[in-house]
C-alpha positions as CSV (number, residue, x, y, z in Angstrom):
1,X,-8.5,15.1,-14.0
2,X,-9.5,18.5,-15.2
3,X,-5.8,19.2,-16.6
4,X,-6.3,16.2,-18.8
5,X,-9.2,17.2,-19.9
6,X,-8.4,20.4,-20.8
7,X,-5.6,19.6,-22.8
8,X,-8.4,17.3,-24.9
9,X,-10.2,20.7,-25.1
10,X,-7.7,22.6,-26.5
11,X,-6.3,19.6,-28.7
12,X,-9.9,19.8,-30.2
13,X,-9.8,23.8,-30.9
14,X,-6.4,23.1,-32.9
15,X,-7.9,19.5,-34.4
16,X,-10.8,21.6,-35.8
17,X,-8.5,24.8,-37.4
18,X,-6.0,22.0,-38.5
19,X,-8.8,19.6,-40.0
20,X,-10.8,22.8,-41.6
21,X,-7.7,24.1,-43.4
22,X,-6.7,20.8,-45.0
23,X,-10.7,20.2,-46.3
24,X,-10.6,23.6,-47.9
25,X,-7.1,23.1,-49.4
26,X,-7.8,20.0,-50.5
27,X,-11.2,21.0,-52.3
28,X,-9.8,23.8,-54.0
29,X,-7.0,21.3,-55.1
30,X,-9.7,19.5,-56.2
31,X,-11.5,21.7,-57.9
32,X,-8.7,23.7,-59.8
33,X,-7.4,19.9,-61.2
34,X,-11.1,19.4,-62.2
35,X,-11.1,22.9,-63.7
36,X,-8.2,22.4,-65.5
37,X,-8.8,19.0,-67.1
38,X,-12.8,19.5,-67.8
39,X,-14.6,22.5,-67.9
40,X,-18.0,20.8,-68.8
41,X,-17.7,18.4,-64.9
42,X,-16.7,21.9,-63.5
43,X,-19.8,23.4,-64.6
44,X,-22.0,20.8,-63.5
45,X,-20.2,20.7,-60.0
46,X,-20.9,24.2,-59.6
47,X,-24.8,23.9,-60.8
48,X,-25.0,21.1,-58.5
49,X,-23.2,22.7,-55.2
50,X,-25.8,25.8,-55.8
51,X,-28.6,23.7,-54.5
52,X,-27.0,21.9,-51.6
53,X,-27.3,23.7,-48.2
54,X,-23.9,25.5,-47.1
55,X,-24.2,23.4,-44.1
56,X,-23.5,20.3,-45.6
57,X,-19.9,21.4,-45.8
58,X,-19.6,21.0,-42.4
59,X,-20.2,17.0,-42.4
60,X,-16.3,16.0,-43.5
61,X,-14.9,18.9,-41.2
62,X,-16.9,17.1,-38.6
63,X,-16.2,14.0,-39.3
64,X,-12.3,15.1,-39.2
65,X,-12.6,16.6,-36.3
66,X,-14.3,13.8,-34.4
67,X,-11.6,11.1,-36.0
68,X,-9.0,13.3,-35.1
69,X,-10.3,14.3,-31.3
70,X,-10.3,10.3,-30.5
71,X,-7.3,10.0,-31.5
72,X,-5.8,12.9,-30.0
73,X,-7.4,11.7,-26.7
74,X,-6.1,8.1,-27.4
75,X,-2.4,9.5,-27.7
76,X,-2.7,11.2,-24.1
77,X,-4.1,8.1,-22.5
78,X,-1.7,5.7,-24.1
79,X,1.8,8.3,-23.1
80,X,-0.5,8.4,-19.0
81,X,-0.2,4.8,-19.5
82,X,3.2,4.4,-20.3
83,X,4.5,7.2,-17.4
84,X,2.6,5.1,-15.1
85,X,4.5,1.7,-16.3
86,X,7.7,3.3,-16.1
87,X,6.9,4.5,-12.7
88,X,5.6,1.0,-11.5
89,X,8.9,-0.3,-13.0
90,X,11.2,2.3,-10.9
91,X,9.0,1.1,-7.7
92,X,9.5,-2.3,-8.7
93,X,13.2,-2.2,-9.0
94,X,13.6,0.1,-5.7
95,X,11.2,-2.8,-4.2
96,X,13.2,-5.6,-5.4
97,X,16.5,-3.4,-4.8
98,X,15.3,-3.1,-1.0
99,X,13.9,-6.9,-0.3
100,X,17.3,-8.2,-1.5
101,X,19.3,-5.9,0.1
102,X,21.5,-8.7,2.6
103,X,21.7,-5.0,5.0
104,X,17.8,-4.0,5.0
105,X,16.7,-4.6,8.6
106,X,14.7,-8.1,9.1
107,X,12.8,-8.1,12.6
108,X,11.9,-11.6,14.0
109,X,9.7,-12.6,17.1
110,X,12.3,-14.4,19.6
111,X,9.9,-14.7,22.7
112,X,7.4,-13.4,25.4
113,X,9.1,-13.0,28.9
114,X,9.6,-10.4,31.5
115,X,10.7,-6.9,30.9
116,X,14.5,-6.3,30.7
117,X,16.1,-5.8,34.3
118,X,18.0,-2.5,32.6
119,X,14.9,-0.8,31.0
120,X,14.6,2.2,33.0
121,X,10.6,1.6,33.6
122,X,11.1,-1.6,34.7
123,X,8.8,-1.7,38.0
124,X,9.3,-5.0,40.2
125,X,6.7,-7.2,41.7
126,X,7.6,-6.6,45.0
127,X,10.0,-3.8,46.6
128,X,11.3,-7.1,48.5
129,X,11.7,-9.1,45.4
130,X,14.5,-8.9,43.1
131,X,14.6,-9.8,39.6
132,X,11.4,-10.1,38.9
133,X,9.0,-7.4,37.4
134,X,5.0,-6.7,36.2
135,X,5.7,-5.8,32.5
136,X,6.0,-8.5,30.2
137,X,6.3,-7.9,26.4
138,X,7.8,-9.4,23.4
139,X,11.5,-9.5,22.3
140,X,12.7,-9.1,19.4
141,X,15.4,-10.2,16.7
142,X,17.3,-7.7,14.4
143,X,18.7,-10.2,11.1
144,X,19.6,-7.0,9.7
145,X,21.2,-3.4,9.9
146,X,19.5,-1.0,12.2
147,X,15.5,-0.7,12.7
148,X,13.7,2.2,14.1
149,X,10.3,3.2,15.6
150,X,9.9,-0.6,15.7
151,X,6.5,-1.3,16.8
152,X,4.1,-4.4,17.9
153,X,0.8,-3.8,15.7
154,X,-2.2,-4.3,17.6
155,X,-3.8,-8.2,17.8
156,X,-6.5,-9.5,19.1
157,X,-7.1,-12.6,22.1
158,X,-10.7,-13.0,21.3
159,X,-12.5,-10.2,23.2
160,X,-9.2,-8.6,24.3
161,X,-6.9,-6.4,22.4
162,X,-3.4,-6.5,22.7
163,X,-1.2,-2.8,22.7
164,X,2.9,-2.2,22.8
165,X,5.3,0.2,23.4
166,X,7.3,1.4,20.4
167,X,11.4,0.7,20.5
168,X,12.8,3.8,19.1
169,X,15.9,1.8,17.9
170,X,17.1,-1.7,17.7
171,X,20.7,-2.6,17.1
172,X,21.9,-4.7,13.8
173,X,22.0,-7.9,14.3
174,X,21.0,-7.3,17.8
175,X,18.2,-8.0,19.9
176,X,15.7,-4.7,21.4
177,X,12.2,-5.3,23.5
178,X,8.6,-4.3,23.2
179,X,6.3,-3.8,25.9
180,X,2.6,-5.9,25.6
181,X,-0.5,-5.3,27.4
182,X,-3.7,-6.2,27.6
183,X,-6.9,-4.2,26.4
184,X,-10.3,-4.3,26.9
185,X,-11.0,-2.1,23.8
186,X,-8.0,-0.9,21.1
187,X,-6.2,1.6,21.8
188,X,-7.9,3.5,24.9
189,X,-6.0,1.5,27.2
190,X,-8.7,0.5,29.7
191,X,-7.8,-2.9,30.5
192,X,-7.8,-5.7,33.5
193,X,-6.1,-4.8,36.9
194,X,-2.5,-4.1,36.7
195,X,-1.2,-7.4,37.7
196,X,-3.5,-8.8,34.9
197,X,-2.7,-6.4,32.1
198,X,0.3,-7.7,31.4
199,X,-0.5,-11.8,31.3
200,X,-0.9,-12.6,27.9
201,X,-0.1,-16.2,29.1
202,X,-3.4,-16.0,30.6
203,X,-5.3,-14.5,28.6
204,X,-4.2,-17.2,25.9
205,X,-4.6,-20.1,28.1
206,X,-8.2,-18.6,28.8
207,X,-8.9,-18.1,25.3
208,X,-8.1,-21.7,24.3
209,X,-10.3,-23.1,26.8
210,X,-13.1,-20.7,25.1
211,X,-13.0,-21.5,22.0
212,X,-12.2,-25.2,22.0
213,X,-13.4,-26.2,25.7
214,X,-11.3,-28.3,28.2
215,X,-10.9,-31.7,26.5
216,X,-6.8,-32.6,27.1
217,X,-7.1,-33.2,22.7
218,X,-8.4,-29.9,22.2
219,X,-5.8,-28.0,19.4
220,X,-3.8,-25.2,20.3
221,X,-4.8,-21.7,20.5
222,X,-3.3,-19.1,18.1
223,X,-3.2,-15.5,17.4
224,X,-1.8,-13.9,14.3
225,X,1.1,-11.4,15.0
226,X,3.1,-8.4,13.1
227,X,5.8,-5.6,14.0
228,X,6.5,-2.7,11.7
229,X,9.4,-0.6,11.2
230,X,11.9,1.0,9.0
231,X,15.2,1.4,7.8
232,X,17.3,5.1,7.9
233,X,15.9,5.7,4.5
234,X,13.0,6.0,5.9
235,X,11.4,2.5,4.1
236,X,9.2,0.5,6.0
237,X,8.7,-3.0,6.6
238,X,6.2,-5.6,8.2
239,X,7.3,-8.7,9.8
240,X,4.2,-11.5,10.7
241,X,3.8,-14.6,12.9
242,X,2.5,-17.0,14.8
243,X,1.9,-16.4,18.7
244,X,0.8,-20.3,20.1
245,X,-0.2,-21.4,23.5
246,X,1.9,-24.3,24.2
247,X,-0.7,-25.8,26.5
248,X,1.1,-28.8,27.6
249,X,4.6,-26.7,28.6
250,X,2.2,-23.7,29.9
251,X,4.2,-21.0,27.4
252,X,3.8,-19.0,24.6
253,X,6.3,-20.0,21.3
254,X,6.3,-17.9,17.7
255,X,6.1,-19.7,14.3
256,X,8.2,-18.9,11.5
257,X,8.4,-15.0,10.6
258,X,7.9,-13.5,7.2
259,X,8.7,-10.5,6.0
260,X,7.3,-7.8,3.4
261,X,8.3,-4.3,2.6
262,X,5.5,-1.7,2.7
263,X,7.2,1.7,1.2
264,X,4.8,4.0,3.8
265,X,3.8,3.2,6.9
266,X,0.6,1.3,7.2
267,X,-1.7,0.3,10.2
268,X,-3.0,-3.4,10.9
């Protein structure tokens, strides 16, 4: 802001000098022509001028300076407008190129299920039970190129929050997994007992009954979910969907996924 007004102030000084110079030049030329053509009119002008305060000479100069100062201010503003317009146009071109690129990462929500057995943090329900694990989360499909720093954004199930772990990378046209757990306070990590910490299905079922009652004709309970990620060029994206409790089948299901370009990382 100060840089802009410094330029305007300097322009005011130069405009004042220019306006004064041009006014004096125009006055001298006019007087010369009048004197050359008609001596009587020149004498009358001189006598009239002798009776007028010298400060009145600043009026035309001041008006000219004001006009040119306003014009300079408008020209500076117009230049900034054009510059911003060009930047916005370039940014839109980048967004258009990115969104239409067939190779950009596109994460979609696949299903809610237990953690893969090959995951290094997978914890068995019991030492004597094989193939069943405590942790659960979202399986994510990637319909494009590799996605990096894939993170399910915090979402809410009535009075509970859901946090998640970050998947460092999901291969192009591959599948990844992000653990998702329940919290009593957003981002703090405090939550229900460990066995219930991963039970989104139970939380969705209870939330449905609390919100819609116990009628068999009650509507299904849904919450919005989203995931953010970036490509190898540092451009960020967000994919959104809706997680719904299918009461008749006692399972969770995702709706269609939509995508948007963020350009920079944003929080929910």
